[in-house]
Every structure is written in structure tokens, then in C-alpha cells.
N, C-alpha and C positions, 0 to 999 in steps of 0.2 A: 290738487295743484293744477291751476289753470296756466296755460301757456301764454306768453306775451302776445298781444294783439298783432304786432308787426313781426311775428316769427317768420323766418324764411328758411326754406328747406334747401340745403346744398344739393347740387345736381346728382352727385354720386353717393349721397348718404342713404342708407337703407333704413327701413322702419325698425328693424331689429336693433339698430345702434342707438335708437332714441327711447324706445319703450321696451320693457321686458315682455316677451311673448312666451306664454306657456305652451307646452306641447298640446297641439290641437288635433281634432279629428281629421283623418286623411281626406275626407270629402270637402272640408272647409277650404276655400280659396280666398286669399286676401287680394285686395285691389292693388294694382301697380301704382304706387304713390307718385312715381315720377311722371305719370300721365295726368295727374290732377293739377288744377290751377292753384294759385297761392291761397285763396280764401277757402277753397274746399280742403286743401291740405291742413290748414290750421283747424278747421272744423273736425276733420278726421282724427288728427292727433289728440285733440281735446277729448273726443268721444272714446278713443282707445284708453286714455288715462282714466276716464270715468268708468269704463267697463272693468279695468283692473281694480279700481277702488271698490266697486260694487261686489266683485268676486271676493275680495279680502274681507269685506264686511259680512258677506254671506257665510264665509268659512269661520267667522268668529263665534265661538260657542256662547258668548255673553250677549250676542246681538239680539235685538228685539224681534220676536217672531211675529208674523202677521196674525191678526186676530181672526178667530173663527167666525163664520157667518151663520147667523140664526135668523129664521123667519119669525118675526114678532107680530107682524100685522099682515096676515095673508090676504085680506080683502084689499088693502092698500096696494100690496104687491101685484095682485091680479089686475087692479085698475090701471096701474102704471104699465104693466105688460100689455094690456089691451090697447092703451094709447100708443105704445111703441109699435105694435102690429099695424094699427091704422096709419101711423106715420110712414111705416115701411111701404104699405100698399099705396099711399099717396105718392111717395117718391118713385115707385115703380111706374105708376100711371104717368107721372111727369116725364120720366125718362123715355117712355114709349112715345109720348107726344113730341119729344125733342130728338127722336131717333135720327132724323136727317142731319140735324146739327152735330150730333155725336159722331155720325159717320164722317162728316166733314173734318171734325177735329181729329179723329183717328187717322184719316188719310193724310192730313197735314203733318201730324206728328210722325207718321211713318216716313214721309218724304224728308222731314227735317233730320230724323235719325239716320237716314240713308245718305244725306249730303254732309252730315257732320264729320265723318272720317276724312272727307276730302278737304273740308275747311281746316281741320286740325293739321293735315299734311301741309297745307299752304302756310299755316301759322308756324310750323317747324322750319319753313323756308323764310322766316322773318317777315311774313305778311302780318299786318295788323288784322284783328278779327273782323272789323267792319269791311275792310278791303277784301279779305278772303271770302266773306259771305257774298259781297257784291260780285266778285269774279265768278264764283261757283254758280250763283243764281243767274247771271247773264248767260253763261254757257248753257245752263239747264233750259232756260227759256228759248235760247237759240235752237237747241235740239228739238224742242217741241214745235217751234215755228217751222223748222225744216221738215219735220214729219207731216205737219198739216199741209205744207206746200206740195208735198209729194202725193198725198192721198186725195186731197180735195179736187184738183183738176182732173185726175183720172176718174173719180166717181162721177163728176159732172159730165165728162165725155161719154162714159159708159151709159149713163141714164139717157142722154140725148140720142145716142145711137140706138138704144133699145126702143125708144119711142118712135123714132123715124123708120127703123127697119123692121119692126115687129110685124106689120101687116104683110109686107112682101116676103118675109122669111116664112110666115105661116102658109102663104100661098104656094111657095116653092118646096115646102117640106115634103109633100107626097111624091115629088119627083126625085128625092134623094135615095141613093142606093142603100144606105144604111137604114133608112126608114122602112124600105121594103123588107130588109132582112129582119128587123125587129117585128114588123107586122106579121111576117110568116111564122116567126117563132112564138109570139105571144098574142097573136090575133084572136085566138079562141078565148082568151081571158078578158080582153078589152077591145072596144070598138074605137080604133085610133082615128078613123075617118070622121066619126061623130065628134070626137074630142077636138080635132082640128077645126071642124065647122063651128063648134060653139066658141072656140077661142077666137076665130076670125070674126065672128059676129060681135063678140064682146069688144074687140079692139076697134072695129069699124063703127060701132054705135056711138054717136056723139053724146047720148044721154049718160053713158058710163064715165065720161070725162069728169062729171061732178063728183062721183065716188072716188075716182083717182085723185082729183084735186083735194078732196077732204082728207084722204090718206096722206098726201104730200104735206098738207097743212099741219096735220098732227105730227108727222115726222119732223117738220120744221120747228114746231114747238118743243119737241123732245130734244132736238139738237141745240136750240137756244137755252133750254134748261141745263143741258150738259155743259155748254160753254160757261154759263153763269156759275155752275158748281165748280168747274175747273178753276175759274178766276178766284173764287172764294178760297178754295183749298190752297192755291198757290200763294195768296196773300197771307193766309194763316201760317203756312209752312215757313214763309220768310220771317214772320214774327217769332215763331217757335225757334227757328234756327238762330236768330239773333239773341234770344233770351234763354237758350237751352241751359247754359251753366247756372244762371240765376234761378231758373225753374227747379233744377235739381237741388240746389242748395236750400231753396224754400221748402221742398219736400223733405229734405233731411232734418230741417229745424223743427218740423212738427212731430218728429219721432222722439221718444225718450232719450235723454242724453246718454244713459248707460247702454242703450241698445242701438245707438246711432251708427256706430262703427260697422255693425253687421248690415244695417240698411244701406250704408254707403258702399260696402263691399259688393253686395248683391246687385244694387241698382247700377253701379258702374259696369259690372260684368254684363248685365242684361243689355244695357244701352250699347255697349261696345259690340256685343254679339249681334244685336239686331242691325246696327249700322253696317257691320262687316258682312252680314248675310245679304242685305239689300245691295250693297256695292258689288258683292260677288255675283249675285243673281243678274244684275245689269250687265256685268262683264260676260257672263255665260250667254245671256240673250243676245247681246251684240255680236258675239262670235257666231252664234247660230244664224242670225239674220245676214251677216256679212258673207259667210261661206255659202249660205243658201242662195243669196243674190248672185254670187259668182256662178254657182252651179246652174241656176235657172236661166241666166243670161247665155250660158254656153249651149244648153240643150233647147233653148227657144221657148220657155214657158212665158205665156203672155202676161204683160204688166208685171215684170219681175220686181221692179222697185216697190210697187204697192204691196205685192204679196210678201216681200221681205219685211216691210213695216208690220204687216199682220203677224208674221212669224215672230218678230221681236216682241210684240205685245203678248202673244200666246206663250212664248218661252219664259216670260217673267213669272208665270204661274208655276209653282213647284209641282213636281210629280207628273201632272197630266199635260203640262205645257208643250213639251217636245212631241208627245204623241199627237196632240191636237194639231200642232204645226205640220207634222208629217201628213196627216189626213187632209188638211186644207191644200197643201202644195200638190199632193198626188191627185186630188180631185180637179184642181185647176189645170194641171198638166194634162189631164185626160181630155180636156177640150181641144188640145192641140193634136195629140195622137196617143194611142195606147202605149206605143214604144216610149214616148216621152214620160208618160206616167210611170212606167216600169223603171226607167232610169232614175227618176226622182225618188221612187220608193226605195230602191236599192241603196241610193246615196244616203237617205235618212236612216235606214236601218244600220248602216255602217257608222254614220255620224253619232247616233244615239249611244252606241257602244263606246265610242271614243269619249263622248261627253260624260257618260256615267262612270267610266273606269280610269280616265286620264284627266280630263279638264276639271270636272267637279272636285275631285280630291285635291288638286293643286290649288284651286281658287278658294275652296271652302275649308281648308285645313285650319284647325284651331279657331274656327268661327262658331259653328254649331255642330253638335253631335247628338242626333236624334235617331233612335231605332226606327227601322223601316215601318213597323206596324203603327208606331205613333205618328209617323208622317202621313200615312193613309188616313188614320182616324182624325188627325188634326185638319187635314185638307178637306175632308168630307164635312166635318163639323163647321169649320170656318166658312166654307162655301154655302152651307145651308143657312147659317145665321146671318152672314153679311154679304153673300154673293161673291163678286170678284175680289173685293177688298179683303173679305175673310179668307179666301183661298190664297191671296198673296201673303197675308200675315200669319198663316197657319203654322209654318215651321218655326219662325222666330218666337212666336208666343208659346208654342209647345216646348221649345228649348228653354225659354225663361221659366216655365212652370217646373220642368224637370230640374233645372238648376236650383230653384228654391227648395224643392223637395230634398235634393241631395245635401244641400248645405244647411238647411234648417231642420227639417223633419227627421231625416236619418240620424244626425248626431244626437238629437234629443231622445230618440228611441233607443239608441245604443247606450245612453247614460242610465236608462232605467234598469 
């Protein structure tokens, strides 16, 4: 029995009031039907009905059994198998050639899933989806522009100061009291006077400017490529965000009708989990950067705003982000004074405990649940395969795989 095309779900009606639901495995979780749009709801209810019909037919003793498979032409089977292997190898080579594009797509999809919960929240406030997407994306681009406006002037200023002051700083270095202390302690292991002489000659020699200019040129090309990649990812993420419901429905339609309900259940849970994790991680990183900026401004860490942006970027990385941010802030504070570095280190040691035991459980509850060992393995594997993007996506991908195992593999094993 197919449902009418214009079927509408009342707001407070539960799925159990429409379709009979048998007692299921405790690990199986059904999607919250009230969070689905109208078209996906119709698709889901039709799939649940098809699944019920398929189960009744399978339980019928007079139902036609699947035919047994016999190998009648082994050479033909081997030839077809060889062609399949060659096709698979060709696809693998094609994927390797298009690895950069695939990374762009993965990054854009990651951003789209992270912004989708905010878009849904605006939709619950009576925003139309196009207006909600435009609002979220304008705010998102404004934040990126703000970060660039903070970092870029400080980097230019620092590079200019280094170029201008490097020769004079190297000349005055032997007269510094701390340099004499270091030379007395470690002079037997290294000739610091010779190191300073070589450094002074390198900076003063005009011929070395060509090498420096070449390095700056390569750095400029790298920055240009990074900007281009960022623009491509942002444009793709905008398209993905606008068409995310349609993309998911298209994915559902290519699955068998009798299995479609389970596909919808797991996919909706995975996308909601990934989106919630990204939003939660952004909240945690923002808190880390904001409180860190206040602390650095109070104790006098140089360029506190720029360091806070770096802390935000590092804190987005699960597991190792907070530790890396602590190391960076402590090292930069050391240029001011050892006391400043010690205060920054103590602050971050306290903050990391509060983040781990107070902030993270509050923000991440009911979003992802991954054992600590899998977090470490996922982060290391993701970072090795895809670098920073892999490290960022490690926890949600691991959570999705565990969810599929629990809701698909475990129930099937328990039925045997």
C-alpha cells in the first residue's frame, strides 16, 4: 500500500500511530520524524511500509525462495572478474588523480553539515530556507573576513620589522646579558660568536636577497593557491547547503525501497551528529580563544589578538588542539618574560581541565559518543590520510562508523 503523494504529517503524530512497529533490537534507533521535511517524511513512511511488507513475505512459508547459485561457465566468470578488477584499479587511479578535488568536496560538505543546524534553527524561527542560508553564510563570511583583517596586518608588520631590525639586532646580540649567560652555560657545545658572524654576513650580503625573494615568491604562490582553494570550498559549501535536503533524498532513492527506511534512519542520525559536533567544536574553540585573549591581554603577551586567532584554529582540531594551543601561547609568552610564560602555562593547564570535564560534556552531550581509544586512532589515521582536514573530521567519521556497526552489524549478528 503506497501513501498518497500529498500526505502530510501532523506535528504531534508519532510514527508508531501510523505504522505498526515490531519489537526491535535495543541498538536500533529510529529517526525523529518531526525533524524531516514533508517530502522526506513521505519517502520514509512509504519505505517503512515496504519494509513491513517484505518482512511479512519473508515469514510466509509458501513464499518463493531465492535460487541457488551455480558456477556453470568458470572461464566466463574469471574473465568478468578480471574485467571488474581492472575497472576497480582504473577507478582507484582516477580517484588518486582527482584527490585535490575530492578534498575540496569533503571540506565543503563538512562546512555545509556544520552550518545546517544553524539554518534549521533559523527555519524554526519562520525563516525561509534561502533567507536562512543567506543569513548564515553572510555571517560566516564576515567572520572569515574579520579573522583575515586581524592576522594579515600583524604578519606584514612583523615581517617588515624583522627585515629592518635584523642586522642591528644581530650586532647588539653579544652585548645582551642573557646571551652571555647562555654562552657561559653552553659555550663548550657551540661557537655562538661564529654563528652570529655567519648570520650577520648573510643578512648584510645583497646577493642573498635573491634567495630570500625566491622564497617569498614561492610563499606568495602558496598563499594564492590557498586563497583559491578557500574560495572554491566556500562556493561548493554554499551549493551543498542549499541543496542538502535534495541531495539526501536522491541518495535515499538509489537504495532498495524495502531497505530505504534504515538508510534514512542512519543517514539522518549521522548528518545530525556531524553537524552537531562541528557546531559544538566551534563553540569550544571560540570559548578557548576568547578567554585566552582576555588572559593574554592582562598578562601582556605580545600580539594577543593574532595569537587568539591561532588558538581558535588549533582548538578546532580534536584531541590535540588544546595542547597545541597551550604550547604556542606559552612559547610566545616566553619572548616577553619567563614569568609571563609560567602564568600562561598555569592558566591553560587549569582551562584544559575545565574544558575536558565541564565545557565539552555540556556542549557535546547527545552529539557524539566515541571511546577515547577510538578518538586517538581516528585522529592519527585521519591526520595521516588527509592532513588537517582528516584530523578535523576524525571524530564525526569515527562516530558514524560506530553508529553503523551498532545499528546494522550488531543486530544482524544477534539474529544468527
